[in-house]
C-alpha positions, -999 to 999 in steps of 0.1 A, spaced: 186 494 -36 187 465 -57 221 464 -80 220 459 -120 230 423 -113 206 417 -87 180 432 -111 188 408 -137 187 381 -116 154 387 -103 140 395 -141 153 360 -148 141 342 -120 103 361 -128 107 352 -165 112 311 -153 81 312 -132 51 303 -148 22 325 -157 -3 305 -137 12 284 -106 -14 256 -104 -12 236 -71 -29 202 -62 -42 195 -29 -47 160 -17 -62 151 12 -52 116 24 -63 94 51 -33 95 76 -2 104 77 29 86 57 55 70 73 88 75 65 95 86 29 118 62 22 113 31 -6 132 7 17 113 15 51 83 26 38 51 1 46 22 23 47 -7 29 15 -10 65 22 32 69 14 29 51 -17 7 78 -28 31 102 -20 55 80 -38 38 77 -69 42 120 -72 79 114 -57 97 83 -68 94 67 -103 97 28 -105 113 4 -129 82 -9 -138 44 8 -133 10 -7 -137 -17 9 -159 -59 8 -155 -56 -28 -159 -34 -39 -136 -11 -50 -166 30 -41 -159 41 -13 -183 76 5 -188 84 38 -164 125 38 -160 131 8 -178 114 6 -210 113 -32 -214 123 -62 -194 132 -96 -205 131 -131 -189 162 -157 -194 152 -192 -209 152 -206 -172 136 -180 -155 165 -173 -132 177 -141 -148 158 -107 -155 174 -82 -178 161 -47 -179 167 -19 -204 168 15 -191 154 46 -201 180 73 -213 181 107 -204 168 103 -169 178 123 -141 174 124 -101 163 156 -82 197 164 -75 207 166 -113 224 131 -114 221 110 -141 199 74 -136 223 46 -149 228 9 -142 250 15 -115 223 40 -99 199 13 -104 224 -15 -88 231 6 -62 190 9 -52 185 -25 -52 216 -34 -34 204 -13 -3 170 -27 -4 181 -60 -5 208 -59 23 204 -29 45 198 -35 78 166 -7 77 154 -24 49 117 -35 43 125 -50 11 151 -77 19 126 -104 20 107 -94 -12 145 -92 -29 156 -125 -13 158 -142 -46 183 -116 -60 215 -134 -59 234 -111 -80 230 -79 -98 251 -77 -129 256 -44 -149 257 -50 -185 266 -17 -199 257 19 -186 217 14 -197 212 -25 -190 209 -40 -159 204 -79 -151 189 -94 -121 206 -127 -110 184 -152 -88 191 -178 -70 159 -196 -83 133 -188 -107 108 -161 -91 76 -147 -108 68 -121 -89 96 -104 -93 88 -80 -121 58 -72 -102 79 -64 -71 99 -36 -91 66 -22 -102 64 -13 -60 87 3 -37 117 -20 -45 118 -4 -79 118 30 -67 154 43 -77 171 68 -55 199 93 -61 233 72 -51 249 105 -39 219 110 -15 220 74 -3 254 80 2 247 114 24 219 106 42 221 66 49 194 56 67 180 89 71 172 92 39 135 95 41 141 130 60 152 141 25 144 120 -2 159 123 -38 143 101 -63 135 108 -103 99 114 -103 80 143 -117 80 159 -82 107 164 -60 108 167 -18 101 206 -3 89 202 31 70 179 57 56 191 85 44 158 106 7 154 110 3 185 90 16 180 49 40 171 27 49 196 0 66 186 -30 73 207 -61 73 201 -100 110 188 -111 117 208 -146 138 177 -153 117 150 -155 116 130 -182 80 129 -189 75 166 -182 48 169 -209 22 151 -189 27 170 -154 5 200 -153 5 213 -120 39 230 -102 31 216 -65 11 189 -46 5 194 -5 -4 164 10 -28 170 39 -32 140 63 -69 141 75 -80 107 93 -116 123 96 -136 117 65 -163 143 75 -135 170 79 -115 159 49 -149 164 30 -156 197 43 -120 206 31 -127 195 -1 -162 214 -5 -149 243 10 -120 243 -16 -92 238 8 -89 206 -11 -88 194 -46 -91 156 -42 -96 131 -14 -84 92 -11 -109 72 12 -141 94 5 -166 76 34 -195 50 19 -223 70 35 -208 105 18 -207 87 -19 -245 96 -26 -236 133 -12 -210 137 -33 -227 125 -61 -253 151 -59 -231 181 -53 -224 202 -87 -189 216 -76 -178 175 -72 -171 148 -87 -168 109 -75 -147 85 -91 -156 45 -77 -129 24 -92 -124 -15 -89 -95 -22 -64 -72 -50 -55 -68 -35 -16 -85 -58 10 -92 -49 45 -76 -75 70 -77 -86 106 -45 -96 116 -43 -119 148 -12 -119 173 -2 -159 173 34 -156 189 44 -120 193 52 -116 228 31 -119 259 -2 -108 244 1 -138 221 -1 -162 249 -37 -163 257 -65 -186 243 -70 -161 213 -33 -167 199 -27 -201 210 -61 -220 200 -72 -217 165 -108 -224 178 -110 -198 194 -102 -177 163 -128 -199 144 -151 -189 170 -146 -151 168 -148 -155 128 -181 -174 131 -192 -145 155 -191 -117 129 -211 -112 96 -194 -95 69 -224 -84 48 -241 -68 78 -208 -49 81 -207 -41 45 -243 -25 47 -241 -10 78 -205 4 78 -197 8 42 -232 16 27 -228 -16 6 -199 -2 -16 -174 -32 -9 -174 -65 -13 -171 -93 15 -145 -115 13 -124 -139 32 -94 -145 8 -64 -118 -1 -78 -127 -38 -110 -109 -53 -140 -132 -61 -132 -122 -95 -96 -133 -100 -86 -167 -113 -66 -175 -80 -96 -172 -57 -107 -206 -41 -144 -209 -48 -143 -240 -24 -141 -216 5 -170 -188 0 -176 -161 24 -193 -181 54 -220 -167 68 -226 -157 104 -230 -186 128 -234 -171 163 -245 -209 179 -213 -221 163 -192 -194 177 -206 -200 209 -203 -240 211 -168 -234 205 -163 -215 233 -179 -239 252 -151 -262 243 -126 -241 254 -144 -233 286 -124 -204 294 -151 -178 303 -156 -144 283 -124 -141 261 -104 -104 262 -95 -92 228 -76 -61 229 -83 -46 190 -55 -20 175 -72 3 151 -63 35 133 -83 61 145 -103 72 112 -141 69 114 -144 40 92 -119 21 114 -136 32 140 -171 22 130 -160 -11 118 -143 -21 154 -172 -10 173 -198 -33 151 -172 -60 154 -172 -52 193 -206 -58 193 -209 -90 170 -184 -104 189 -195 -95 221 -227 -116 214 -207 -149 213 -185 -146 242 -156 -118 234 -148 -89 254 -133 -66 226 -114 -39 239 -109 -9 210 -78 8 209 -79 36 185 -47 51 176 -30 75 150 -25 54 120 13 54 122 12 43 163 -14 16 155 17 -1 136 38 6 160 18 -12 189 12 -37 163 49 -46 156 60 -47 192 31 -73 198 10 -51 219 -20 -64 203 -48 -96 199 -63 -81 165 -52 -53 143 -71 -39 116 -57 -24 87 -54 -24 48 -35 -37 20 -32 -17 -8 -31 -51 -30 -5 -59 -57 -6 -73 -92 9 -110 -86 -8 -131 -61 22 -139 -43 25 -101 -32 -10 -101 -16 -4 -130 11 37 -135 16 39 -96 34 13 -107 60 17 -145 66 52 -159 53 73 -168 84 99 -137 70 67 -118 58 77 -79 66 40 -72 77 40 -106 100 35 -87 132 11 -116 143 41 -141 138 22 -167 124 48 -194 114 37 -228 89 64 -243 69 41 -259 47 27 -224 39 58 -210 34 67 -242 8 37 -236 -10 49 -200 -14 81 -206 -27 66 -235 -52 45 -205 -66 68 -181 -70 89 -212 -91 62 -211 -115 55 -184 -145 26 -200 -161 -5 -184 -146 -26 -219 -152 1 -236 -133 -1 -212 -103 -38 -213 -98 -43 -243 -80 -8 -235 -57 -27 -200 -44 -59 -220 -40 -43 -243 -16 -25 -213 -2 -57 -197 7 -72 -234 21 -41 -233 44 -46 -196 58 -87 -195 64 -79 -228 83 -51 -217 105 -68 -183 109 -36 -160 115 -56 -136 99 -92 -128 83 -102 -109 56 -129 -85 59 -139 -71 24 -125 -60 -5 -125 -22 -15 -139 -5 -43 -119 28 -44 -140 62 -35 -122 93 -48 -137 126 -46 -125 159 -62 -137 196 -73 -152 199 -108 -120 219 -114 -100 188 -114 -97 163 -149 -73 140 -163 -71 117 -134 -73 81 -142 -76 57 -108 -57 25 -111 -68 -6 -89 -38 -4 -66 -55 30 -55 -26 51 -57 -29 87 -75 -6 93 -102 -3 131 -111 4 123 -148 -25 140 -169 -42 159 -139 -51 191 -144 -63 218 -124 -87 246 -141 -88 287 -129 
């Protein structure tokens, strides 16, 4: 029998619950890696972070930098210091207050912790100064134009110092940030559950009480779950399903331009698998590229909805190099190059995630390259397992997605700088490193343009990787869902989303 106190507490709890508990169920193309901004490296992980961890700076639908946890930022006259003014009244999910010391603690961990994947991004930061409780100044060893854009991603996500001290390198098992939703549960390969944080600084723009992310690599299964009402929103809708979604009155399709691109990374110096002709001879990689037809790939696998590309910047970008257009297929040229190498048919282990589009892409590449003289073996793995194999050097080629960044440096350095955190092929070109350093030292876009065009000329010549196409984001959602605004970075920001009864 309940005591009067227990009954009073129960009534109080019921009174605190919303009359209608709206839940948003999102289908993802894979299971995110660790939910730790220091170690995270996956696109689907960034989607979860968009609800879990606010950043100092955010991006709007035009890829412009806008305030989030910082209300303003200002460069010094010599571009060697960035001063950020912090939003007041922000609390972490554990109730602690966000202040300058919390910002210092997060950035210091990102730039120094052994487990951090952000160290290369934040290497230019030489000191973190606390000006007052709401002002932080980042001192740089040299001008670094991309820094503001870097703070609009994981390096700018501020975590609770109390939680970081408690969990250390295991922060991702129970992340505590300052986003609109707090971590509740994770079941590997099944679901991630976040619940609304009542103390969020921008609570008026949050209209759902729980978000459940379900990793479903199979795009057909994902769409079936959307149609049956088990999901409300899915990312990565298969291009072949776009017309079907448009014709379903219960669903809506959002097609949005993306800065993301699909890349095929090559293993040049990461272990024993790099020692064959594919890794050691640029002519072999040139022959491989000549054997492929990006236009056919777009038409057959992607229903013509993507943009064939060979550079990290989209053709609409001012940093795109028009002197290096997308090359057509040249099967005769590919065979002639392999004849020069004179090693017979060349084996290629191609590692891909097990999502259907990735598999279809790999199978078409296998067929086209086979006509030139390559024996492509497809190794299809769960997304995180594919990354682990690639990091370990157990690949000749790997197909992955880069969701894109607002600054051109962020679209190339992570893959190709000698210490880039995604440089799993171990490409090392001091001339390219020097160009990237030169581009970071300049803030004027007109002055940066020729530098990044030369960067493109360098990597398209060396072929440490090849870009296959730029994306158009395809989101499908229930007609009951409103208020979702796609951004070219492909993240699902929960602000403004509503679910009707």
